PDB file of N, CA, C and O in Angstrom:
ATOM      1  N   MET A   1       1.002  -1.257  -0.077  1.00  0.00           N
ATOM      2  CA  MET A   1       0.102   0.419  -0.069  1.00  0.00           C
ATOM      3  C   MET A   1       1.056   1.275  -0.138  1.00  0.00           C
ATOM      4  O   MET A   1       1.325   1.929  -1.145  1.00  0.00           O
ATOM      5  N   GLY A   2       1.656   1.333   0.970  1.00  0.00           N
ATOM      6  CA  GLY A   2       2.665   2.651   1.269  1.00  0.00           C
ATOM      7  C   GLY A   2       3.541   2.628  -0.030  1.00  0.00           C
ATOM      8  O   GLY A   2       4.058   3.742  -0.114  1.00  0.00           O
ATOM      9  N   PHE A   3       3.969   1.755  -1.187  1.00  0.00           N
ATOM     10  CA  PHE A   3       4.610   1.720  -1.913  1.00  0.00           C
ATOM     11  C   PHE A   3       4.040   2.612  -3.386  1.00  0.00           C
ATOM     12  O   PHE A   3       4.653   3.404  -4.101  1.00  0.00           O
ATOM     13  N   GLY A   4       2.499   2.057  -3.473  1.00  0.00           N
ATOM     14  CA  GLY A   4       1.670   2.770  -4.374  1.00  0.00           C
ATOM     15  C   GLY A   4       1.589   4.190  -3.899  1.00  0.00           C
ATOM     16  O   GLY A   4       1.890   5.014  -4.763  1.00  0.00           O
ATOM     17  N   CYS A   5       1.312   4.583  -2.929  1.00  0.00           N
ATOM     18  CA  CYS A   5       1.281   5.957  -2.764  1.00  0.00           C
ATOM     19  C   CYS A   5       2.087   6.732  -2.890  1.00  0.00           C
ATOM     20  O   CYS A   5       1.737   7.752  -3.482  1.00  0.00           O
ATOM     21  N   ASN A   6       3.661   6.638  -2.369  1.00  0.00           N
ATOM     22  CA  ASN A   6       4.631   7.034  -3.026  1.00  0.00           C
ATOM     23  C   ASN A   6       4.969   6.561  -4.707  1.00  0.00           C
ATOM     24  O   ASN A   6       6.184   6.760  -4.737  1.00  0.00           O
ATOM     25  N   LEU A   7       4.679   6.174  -5.772  1.00  0.00           N
ATOM     26  CA  LEU A   7       4.495   6.079  -6.838  1.00  0.00           C
ATOM     27  C   LEU A   7       3.792   7.511  -6.823  1.00  0.00           C
ATOM     28  O   LEU A   7       4.296   8.628  -6.937  1.00  0.00           O
ATOM     29  N   LEU A   8       2.943   7.261  -6.710  1.00  0.00           N
ATOM     30  CA  LEU A   8       1.307   8.588  -7.024  1.00  0.00           C
ATOM     31  C   LEU A   8       2.402   9.725  -6.588  1.00  0.00           C
ATOM     32  O   LEU A   8       2.539  10.536  -7.504  1.00  0.00           O
ATOM     33  N   PHE A   9       3.228  10.018  -5.438  1.00  0.00           N
ATOM     34  CA  PHE A   9       3.465  11.222  -5.234  1.00  0.00           C
ATOM     35  C   PHE A   9       4.822  11.898  -5.973  1.00  0.00           C
ATOM     36  O   PHE A   9       5.191  13.060  -6.141  1.00  0.00           O
ATOM     37  N   VAL A  10       5.305  10.749  -6.284  1.00  0.00           N
ATOM     38  CA  VAL A  10       6.812  10.889  -7.132  1.00  0.00           C
ATOM     39  C   VAL A  10       6.266  11.506  -8.444  1.00  0.00           C
ATOM     40  O   VAL A  10       6.562  12.637  -8.831  1.00  0.00           O
ATOM     41  N   PHE A  11       5.468  10.678  -9.066  1.00  0.00           N
ATOM     42  CA  PHE A  11       5.502  10.340 -10.473  1.00  0.00           C
ATOM     43  C   PHE A  11       3.858  11.175 -10.607  1.00  0.00           C
ATOM     44  O   PHE A  11       3.349  10.640 -11.592  1.00  0.00           O
ATOM     45  N   VAL A  12       3.159  11.908 -10.215  1.00  0.00           N
ATOM     46  CA  VAL A  12       2.145  12.618 -10.093  1.00  0.00           C
ATOM     47  C   VAL A  12       1.628  14.038  -9.141  1.00  0.00           C
ATOM     48  O   VAL A  12       0.810  14.952  -9.239  1.00  0.00           O
ATOM     49  N   LEU A  13       2.583  13.597  -8.272  1.00  0.00           N
ATOM     50  CA  LEU A  13       2.128  15.227  -7.518  1.00  0.00           C
ATOM     51  C   LEU A  13       2.942  16.568  -7.728  1.00  0.00           C
ATOM     52  O   LEU A  13       2.706  17.755  -7.953  1.00  0.00           O
ATOM     53  N   VAL A  14       4.349  15.491  -7.476  1.00  0.00           N
ATOM     54  CA  VAL A  14       5.579  16.210  -7.303  1.00  0.00           C
ATOM     55  C   VAL A  14       5.695  16.963  -9.205  1.00  0.00           C
ATOM     56  O   VAL A  14       5.664  18.175  -9.418  1.00  0.00           O
ATOM     57  N   PRO A  15       5.796  16.110 -10.100  1.00  0.00           N
ATOM     58  CA  PRO A  15       5.653  16.982 -11.353  1.00  0.00           C
ATOM     59  C   PRO A  15       4.282  17.700 -11.474  1.00  0.00           C
ATOM     60  O   PRO A  15       4.063  17.831 -12.678  1.00  0.00           O
ATOM     61  N   CYS A  16       3.310  18.197 -10.774  1.00  0.00           N
ATOM     62  CA  CYS A  16       2.207  19.218 -11.223  1.00  0.00           C
ATOM     63  C   CYS A  16       3.051  20.248 -10.450  1.00  0.00           C
ATOM     64  O   CYS A  16       3.292  21.347 -10.948  1.00  0.00           O
ATOM     65  N   ARG A  17       3.433  19.945  -9.411  1.00  0.00           N
ATOM     66  CA  ARG A  17       3.863  21.076  -8.522  1.00  0.00           C
ATOM     67  C   ARG A  17       5.055  21.843  -8.943  1.00  0.00           C
ATOM     68  O   ARG A  17       5.164  22.958  -8.433  1.00  0.00           O
ATOM     69  N   HIS A  18       6.141  21.395  -9.927  1.00  0.00           N
ATOM     70  CA  HIS A  18       7.104  21.882 -10.028  1.00  0.00           C
ATOM     71  C   HIS A  18       6.766  22.349 -11.300  1.00  0.00           C
ATOM     72  O   HIS A  18       7.286  23.417 -11.623  1.00  0.00           O
ATOM     73  N   THR A  19       5.737  21.600 -12.402  1.00  0.00           N
ATOM     74  CA  THR A  19       5.513  22.523 -13.269  1.00  0.00           C
ATOM     75  C   THR A  19       4.206  23.485 -13.490  1.00  0.00           C
ATOM     76  O   THR A  19       3.600  23.765 -14.525  1.00  0.00           O
ATOM     77  N   GLY A  20       4.024  23.837 -12.298  1.00  0.00           N
ATOM     78  CA  GLY A  20       2.879  24.775 -12.164  1.00  0.00           C
ATOM     79  C   GLY A  20       0.763  24.477 -12.584  1.00  0.00           C
ATOM     80  O   GLY A  20      -0.219  25.193 -12.390  1.00  0.00           O
ATOM     81  N   TRP A  21       0.968  22.873 -13.286  1.00  0.00           N
ATOM     82  CA  TRP A  21      -0.109  22.756 -13.595  1.00  0.00           C
ATOM     83  C   TRP A  21      -1.409  22.411 -12.697  1.00  0.00           C
ATOM     84  O   TRP A  21      -1.544  21.378 -12.042  1.00  0.00           O
ATOM     85  N   ASN A  22      -2.473  23.622 -12.802  1.00  0.00           N
ATOM     86  CA  ASN A  22      -3.430  23.724 -12.378  1.00  0.00           C
ATOM     87  C   ASN A  22      -4.598  23.258 -12.836  1.00  0.00           C
ATOM     88  O   ASN A  22      -4.865  23.877 -13.865  1.00  0.00           O
ATOM     89  N   ASN A  23      -5.749  22.166 -12.480  1.00  0.00           N
ATOM     90  CA  ASN A  23      -6.480  21.528 -13.149  1.00  0.00           C
ATOM     91  C   ASN A  23      -7.561  22.377 -12.879  1.00  0.00           C
ATOM     92  O   ASN A  23      -7.483  22.537 -11.660  1.00  0.00           O
ATOM     93  N   MET A  24      -8.698  23.134 -13.358  1.00  0.00           N
ATOM     94  CA  MET A  24      -9.612  23.956 -13.772  1.00  0.00           C
ATOM     95  C   MET A  24     -11.103  23.070 -13.713  1.00  0.00           C
ATOM     96  O   MET A  24     -12.210  23.384 -13.274  1.00  0.00           O
ATOM     97  N   GLU A  25     -10.607  21.866 -14.343  1.00  0.00           N
ATOM     98  CA  GLU A  25     -11.842  20.696 -14.493  1.00  0.00           C
ATOM     99  C   GLU A  25     -12.365  20.053 -13.831  1.00  0.00           C
ATOM    100  O   GLU A  25     -11.983  18.884 -13.896  1.00  0.00           O
ATOM    101  N   LYS A  26     -13.449  20.328 -12.868  1.00  0.00           N
ATOM    102  CA  LYS A  26     -14.518  19.340 -12.703  1.00  0.00           C
ATOM    103  C   LYS A  26     -14.485  17.958 -12.728  1.00  0.00           C
ATOM    104  O   LYS A  26     -14.823  17.444 -13.794  1.00  0.00           O
ATOM    105  N   VAL A  27     -14.079  17.041 -11.588  1.00  0.00           N
ATOM    106  CA  VAL A  27     -14.675  15.413 -12.378  1.00  0.00           C
ATOM    107  C   VAL A  27     -15.773  14.965 -11.244  1.00  0.00           C
ATOM    108  O   VAL A  27     -15.452  15.155 -10.071  1.00  0.00           O
ATOM    109  N   ASP A  28     -16.645  14.567 -11.438  1.00  0.00           N
ATOM    110  CA  ASP A  28     -17.463  14.129 -10.988  1.00  0.00           C
ATOM    111  C   ASP A  28     -17.198  13.005 -10.331  1.00  0.00           C
ATOM    112  O   ASP A  28     -16.461  12.136 -10.797  1.00  0.00           O
ATOM    113  N   GLY A  29     -17.733  12.929  -9.279  1.00  0.00           N
ATOM    114  CA  GLY A  29     -17.304  12.114  -7.766  1.00  0.00           C
ATOM    115  C   GLY A  29     -16.117  12.139  -7.717  1.00  0.00           C
ATOM    116  O   GLY A  29     -15.409  11.135  -7.792  1.00  0.00           O
ATOM    117  N   LEU A  30     -15.832  12.959  -7.623  1.00  0.00           N
ATOM    118  CA  LEU A  30     -13.832  13.002  -7.046  1.00  0.00           C
ATOM    119  C   LEU A  30     -14.331  13.683  -5.687  1.00  0.00           C
ATOM    120  O   LEU A  30     -15.039  14.684  -5.580  1.00  0.00           O
ATOM    121  N   VAL A  31     -13.718  12.794  -4.555  1.00  0.00           N
ATOM    122  CA  VAL A  31     -13.866  13.425  -3.315  1.00  0.00           C
ATOM    123  C   VAL A  31     -12.629  14.151  -2.744  1.00  0.00           C
ATOM    124  O   VAL A  31     -11.541  13.577  -2.797  1.00  0.00           O
ATOM    125  N   ARG A  32     -12.729  15.318  -2.230  1.00  0.00           N
ATOM    126  CA  ARG A  32     -10.928  15.298  -1.943  1.00  0.00           C
ATOM    127  C   ARG A  32     -11.182  15.352  -0.036  1.00  0.00           C
ATOM    128  O   ARG A  32     -12.109  15.906   0.554  1.00  0.00           O
ATOM    129  N   ILE A  33     -10.449  14.866   0.344  1.00  0.00           N
ATOM    130  CA  ILE A  33     -10.114  14.532   1.526  1.00  0.00           C
ATOM    131  C   ILE A  33      -8.669  14.983   1.765  1.00  0.00           C
ATOM    132  O   ILE A  33      -7.694  14.571   1.138  1.00  0.00           O
ATOM    133  N   ASN A  34      -8.658  16.307   3.218  1.00  0.00           N
ATOM    134  CA  ASN A  34      -7.798  16.918   3.079  1.00  0.00           C
ATOM    135  C   ASN A  34      -7.502  16.594   5.156  1.00  0.00           C
ATOM    136  O   ASN A  34      -8.460  16.658   5.925  1.00  0.00           O
ATOM    137  N   GLY A  35      -6.637  16.407   5.455  1.00  0.00           N
ATOM    138  CA  GLY A  35      -5.984  16.525   7.178  1.00  0.00           C
ATOM    139  C   GLY A  35      -5.831  18.272   7.077  1.00  0.00           C
ATOM    140  O   GLY A  35      -5.341  18.786   6.072  1.00  0.00           O
ATOM    141  N   THR A  36      -6.362  19.168   8.354  1.00  0.00           N
ATOM    142  CA  THR A  36      -6.049  20.312   8.490  1.00  0.00           C
ATOM    143  C   THR A  36      -4.641  20.429   8.882  1.00  0.00           C
ATOM    144  O   THR A  36      -4.001  21.414   8.513  1.00  0.00           O
ATOM    145  N   ARG A  37      -3.955  19.264   9.793  1.00  0.00           N
ATOM    146  CA  ARG A  37      -2.538  18.936   9.871  1.00  0.00           C
ATOM    147  C   ARG A  37      -1.579  18.558   9.202  1.00  0.00           C
ATOM    148  O   ARG A  37      -0.473  18.340   9.695  1.00  0.00           O
ATOM    149  N   ASP A  38      -1.871  18.419   7.930  1.00  0.00           N
ATOM    150  CA  ASP A  38      -1.153  17.840   7.248  1.00  0.00           C
ATOM    151  C   ASP A  38      -0.031  18.705   6.630  1.00  0.00           C
ATOM    152  O   ASP A  38      -0.233  19.850   6.224  1.00  0.00           O
ATOM    153  N   LYS A  39       1.647  17.828   6.571  1.00  0.00           N
ATOM    154  CA  LYS A  39       2.381  19.369   6.491  1.00  0.00           C
ATOM    155  C   LYS A  39       2.758  19.288   5.293  1.00  0.00           C
ATOM    156  O   LYS A  39       3.395  20.259   4.883  1.00  0.00           O
ATOM    157  N   LEU A  40       2.478  17.986   4.195  1.00  0.00           N
ATOM    158  CA  LEU A  40       3.330  17.641   3.110  1.00  0.00           C
ATOM    159  C   LEU A  40       1.941  18.207   2.097  1.00  0.00           C
ATOM    160  O   LEU A  40       2.201  18.962   1.160  1.00  0.00           O
ATOM    161  N   ILE A  41       0.665  17.840   2.328  1.00  0.00           N
ATOM    162  CA  ILE A  41      -0.105  18.650   1.640  1.00  0.00           C
ATOM    163  C   ILE A  41      -0.537  19.621   1.927  1.00  0.00           C
ATOM    164  O   ILE A  41      -1.694  19.214   2.036  1.00  0.00           O
ATOM    165  N   PRO A  42      -0.627  20.994   2.244  1.00  0.00           N
ATOM    166  CA  PRO A  42      -1.310  21.677   3.364  1.00  0.00           C
ATOM    167  C   PRO A  42      -2.603  21.629   2.760  1.00  0.00           C
ATOM    168  O   PRO A  42      -2.956  21.475   1.591  1.00  0.00           O
ATOM    169  N   TYR A  43      -3.566  21.886   4.407  1.00  0.00           N
ATOM    170  CA  TYR A  43      -4.882  21.988   3.779  1.00  0.00           C
ATOM    171  C   TYR A  43      -5.432  23.573   3.769  1.00  0.00           C
ATOM    172  O   TYR A  43      -5.378  24.314   4.750  1.00  0.00           O
ATOM    173  N   ILE A  44      -5.741  23.782   3.019  1.00  0.00           N
ATOM    174  CA  ILE A  44      -6.469  25.009   2.702  1.00  0.00           C
ATOM    175  C   ILE A  44      -8.227  25.107   2.427  1.00  0.00           C
ATOM    176  O   ILE A  44      -8.928  24.626   1.537  1.00  0.00           O
ATOM    177  N   ALA A  45      -8.587  26.049   3.751  1.00  0.00           N
ATOM    178  CA  ALA A  45     -10.729  25.767   4.068  1.00  0.00           C
ATOM    179  C   ALA A  45     -10.777  26.675   2.244  1.00  0.00           C
ATOM    180  O   ALA A  45     -10.080  27.439   1.576  1.00  0.00           O
ATOM    181  N   GLY A  46     -12.124  25.911   2.148  1.00  0.00           N
ATOM    182  CA  GLY A  46     -13.118  26.381   1.571  1.00  0.00           C
ATOM    183  C   GLY A  46     -13.339  24.968   0.574  1.00  0.00           C
ATOM    184  O   GLY A  46     -13.089  23.773   0.735  1.00  0.00           O
ATOM    185  N   SER A  47     -14.089  25.979  -0.799  1.00  0.00           N
ATOM    186  CA  SER A  47     -14.580  24.710  -1.856  1.00  0.00           C
ATOM    187  C   SER A  47     -15.348  23.796  -1.441  1.00  0.00           C
ATOM    188  O   SER A  47     -16.338  24.071  -0.763  1.00  0.00           O
ATOM    189  N   ASP A  48     -14.985  22.394  -1.817  1.00  0.00           N
ATOM    190  CA  ASP A  48     -15.820  20.958  -1.565  1.00  0.00           C
ATOM    191  C   ASP A  48     -14.621  20.314  -0.729  1.00  0.00           C
ATOM    192  O   ASP A  48     -14.905  19.118  -0.661  1.00  0.00           O
ATOM    193  N   THR A  49     -13.183  20.578   0.069  1.00  0.00           N
ATOM    194  CA  THR A  49     -12.620  19.827  -0.067  1.00  0.00           C
ATOM    195  C   THR A  49     -13.305  19.339   2.180  1.00  0.00           C
ATOM    196  O   THR A  49     -13.398  20.047   3.184  1.00  0.00           O
ATOM    197  N   VAL A  50     -13.522  18.155   1.962  1.00  0.00           N
ATOM    198  CA  VAL A  50     -13.775  17.484   2.763  1.00  0.00           C
ATOM    199  C   VAL A  50     -12.436  17.866   4.293  1.00  0.00           C
ATOM    200  O   VAL A  50     -11.270  17.856   3.901  1.00  0.00           O
ATOM    201  N   ALA A  51     -12.627  18.155   5.811  1.00  0.00           N
ATOM    202  CA  ALA A  51     -11.370  18.705   6.294  1.00  0.00           C
ATOM    203  C   ALA A  51     -11.902  17.529   7.250  1.00  0.00           C
ATOM    204  O   ALA A  51     -12.968  17.453   7.862  1.00  0.00           O
ATOM    205  N   ILE A  52     -10.553  16.416   7.167  1.00  0.00           N
ATOM    206  CA  ILE A  52     -10.443  15.584   8.641  1.00  0.00           C
ATOM    207  C   ILE A  52      -9.574  16.569  10.099  1.00  0.00           C
ATOM    208  O   ILE A  52      -8.362  16.779  10.044  1.00  0.00           O
ATOM    209  N   ASN A  53     -10.174  16.913  10.932  1.00  0.00           N
ATOM    210  CA  ASN A  53     -10.005  18.186  11.922  1.00  0.00           C
ATOM    211  C   ASN A  53      -8.717  17.271  12.334  1.00  0.00           C
ATOM    212  O   ASN A  53      -9.062  16.091  12.283  1.00  0.00           O
ATOM    213  N   ASN A  54      -7.733  17.369  12.616  1.00  0.00           N
ATOM    214  CA  ASN A  54      -5.734  17.248  12.831  1.00  0.00           C
ATOM    215  C   ASN A  54      -5.601  16.268  12.374  1.00  0.00           C
ATOM    216  O   ASN A  54      -4.856  15.477  12.952  1.00  0.00           O
ATOM    217  N   GLY A  55      -6.192  15.907  11.257  1.00  0.00           N
ATOM    218  CA  GLY A  55      -5.433  15.424  10.352  1.00  0.00           C
ATOM    219  C   GLY A  55      -4.087  14.885   9.465  1.00  0.00           C
ATOM    220  O   GLY A  55      -3.651  15.576   8.545  1.00  0.00           O
ATOM    221  N   GLU A  56      -3.545  13.737   9.787  1.00  0.00           N
ATOM    222  CA  GLU A  56      -1.972  14.662   9.194  1.00  0.00           C
ATOM    223  C   GLU A  56      -1.612  13.363   7.876  1.00  0.00           C
ATOM    224  O   GLU A  56      -2.264  12.323   7.780  1.00  0.00           O
ATOM    225  N   HIS A  57      -0.864  13.607   7.291  1.00  0.00           N
ATOM    226  CA  HIS A  57      -0.468  12.965   6.036  1.00  0.00           C
ATOM    227  C   HIS A  57      -0.527  11.437   6.350  1.00  0.00           C
ATOM    228  O   HIS A  57      -0.536  10.805   5.294  1.00  0.00           O
ATOM    229  N   PHE A  58      -0.575  10.549   7.569  1.00  0.00           N
ATOM    230  CA  PHE A  58      -0.988   9.617   7.484  1.00  0.00           C
ATOM    231  C   PHE A  58      -1.782   9.038   8.171  1.00  0.00           C
ATOM    232  O   PHE A  58      -1.517   8.038   8.839  1.00  0.00           O
ATOM    233  N   MET A  59      -3.070   9.692   8.087  1.00  0.00           N
ATOM    234  CA  MET A  59      -4.439   9.993   8.414  1.00  0.00           C
ATOM    235  C   MET A  59      -5.267   8.770   7.561  1.00  0.00           C
ATOM    236  O   MET A  59      -6.223   8.188   8.075  1.00  0.00           O
ATOM    237  N   ILE A  60      -4.754   8.443   6.131  1.00  0.00           N
ATOM    238  CA  ILE A  60      -4.968   7.514   5.336  1.00  0.00           C
ATOM    239  C   ILE A  60      -5.010   5.887   6.406  1.00  0.00           C
ATOM    240  O   ILE A  60      -5.884   5.042   6.215  1.00  0.00           O
ATOM    241  N   VAL A  61      -4.246   5.773   7.156  1.00  0.00           N
ATOM    242  CA  VAL A  61      -3.840   4.859   7.756  1.00  0.00           C
ATOM    243  C   VAL A  61      -4.517   4.708   9.368  1.00  0.00           C
ATOM    244  O   VAL A  61      -5.086   3.814   9.994  1.00  0.00           O
ATOM    245  N   ASP A  62      -4.173   5.881   9.586  1.00  0.00           N
ATOM    246  CA  ASP A  62      -4.816   6.152  11.487  1.00  0.00           C
ATOM    247  C   ASP A  62      -6.336   6.161  11.400  1.00  0.00           C
ATOM    248  O   ASP A  62      -6.978   5.271  11.958  1.00  0.00           O
ATOM    249  N   ARG A  63      -6.878   7.047  10.781  1.00  0.00           N
ATOM    250  CA  ARG A  63      -7.651   7.621  10.564  1.00  0.00           C
ATOM    251  C   ARG A  63      -8.707   6.594   9.417  1.00  0.00           C
ATOM    252  O   ARG A  63      -9.591   7.265   8.884  1.00  0.00           O
ATOM    253  N   ALA A  64      -8.690   5.502   9.126  1.00  0.00           N
ATOM    254  CA  ALA A  64      -8.924   4.885   8.080  1.00  0.00           C
ATOM    255  C   ALA A  64     -10.336   4.809   8.150  1.00  0.00           C
ATOM    256  O   ALA A  64     -10.963   4.966   7.103  1.00  0.00           O
ATOM    257  N   LYS A  65     -11.253   4.483   9.751  1.00  0.00           N
ATOM    258  CA  LYS A  65     -12.727   4.447   9.688  1.00  0.00           C
ATOM    259  C   LYS A  65     -13.194   5.312   9.139  1.00  0.00           C
ATOM    260  O   LYS A  65     -14.087   5.205   8.300  1.00  0.00           O
ATOM    261  N   GLU A  66     -12.513   6.652   9.627  1.00  0.00           N
ATOM    262  CA  GLU A  66     -13.280   7.931   9.564  1.00  0.00           C
ATOM    263  C   GLU A  66     -13.311   8.295   8.007  1.00  0.00           C
ATOM    264  O   GLU A  66     -14.125   9.133   7.619  1.00  0.00           O
ATOM    265  N   ILE A  67     -12.563   7.769   7.241  1.00  0.00           N
ATOM    266  CA  ILE A  67     -11.937   8.776   6.041  1.00  0.00           C
ATOM    267  C   ILE A  67     -13.034   7.288   4.925  1.00  0.00           C
ATOM    268  O   ILE A  67     -13.661   7.646   3.928  1.00  0.00           O
ATOM    269  N   SER A  68     -13.029   6.313   5.221  1.00  0.00           N
ATOM    270  CA  SER A  68     -13.928   5.322   4.492  1.00  0.00           C
ATOM    271  C   SER A  68     -15.483   5.382   4.878  1.00  0.00           C
ATOM    272  O   SER A  68     -16.188   4.732   4.107  1.00  0.00           O
ATOM    273  N   SER A  69     -16.233   6.109   6.037  1.00  0.00           N
ATOM    274  CA  SER A  69     -17.383   6.621   6.029  1.00  0.00           C
ATOM    275  C   SER A  69     -17.799   7.886   5.710  1.00  0.00           C
ATOM    276  O   SER A  69     -18.967   8.260   5.813  1.00  0.00           O
ATOM    277  N   ILE A  70     -16.808   8.617   5.292  1.00  0.00           N
ATOM    278  CA  ILE A  70     -16.682   9.671   4.244  1.00  0.00           C
ATOM    279  C   ILE A  70     -17.053   9.159   2.766  1.00  0.00           C
ATOM    280  O   ILE A  70     -17.897   9.675   2.034  1.00  0.00           O
ATOM    281  N   LEU A  71     -16.077   7.796   2.409  1.00  0.00           N
ATOM    282  CA  LEU A  71     -16.207   7.711   0.750  1.00  0.00           C
ATOM    283  C   LEU A  71     -17.305   6.689   0.509  1.00  0.00           C
ATOM    284  O   LEU A  71     -17.263   6.068  -0.553  1.00  0.00           O
ATOM    285  N   GLU A  72     -18.415   6.410   1.490  1.00  0.00           N
ATOM    286  CA  GLU A  72     -19.322   5.287   1.644  1.00  0.00           C
ATOM    287  C   GLU A  72     -20.385   6.340   1.035  1.00  0.00           C
ATOM    288  O   GLU A  72     -21.111   6.145   0.060  1.00  0.00           O
ATOM    289  N   LYS A  73     -20.318   7.383   1.751  1.00  0.00           N
ATOM    290  CA  LYS A  73     -21.596   8.443   1.572  1.00  0.00           C
ATOM    291  C   LYS A  73     -22.078   8.515  -0.040  1.00  0.00           C
ATOM    292  O   LYS A  73     -21.138   8.417  -0.829  1.00  0.00           O
ATOM    293  N   PRO A  74     -23.293   8.659  -0.583  1.00  0.00           N
ATOM    294  CA  PRO A  74     -23.988   8.360  -1.688  1.00  0.00           C
ATOM    295  C   PRO A  74     -23.080  10.216  -2.230  1.00  0.00           C
ATOM    296  O   PRO A  74     -23.287  10.703  -3.342  1.00  0.00           O
TER     297      PRO A  74
END
């Protein structure tokens, strides 16, 4: 599981940040979840971001039940 996340970070997130890519097109069904204490991908309040209070970058593991309940909502 961690290996896949690292690949996503190295091959998708890092190049997008360095090239200045900014997607303006909304994707149907996309749920953006961000921890309010994430230091790698800082939380920015607003829009349709679901905030996990005091969530950090590792919250996908240590707050998995909470995140799963958000993703299961219709």
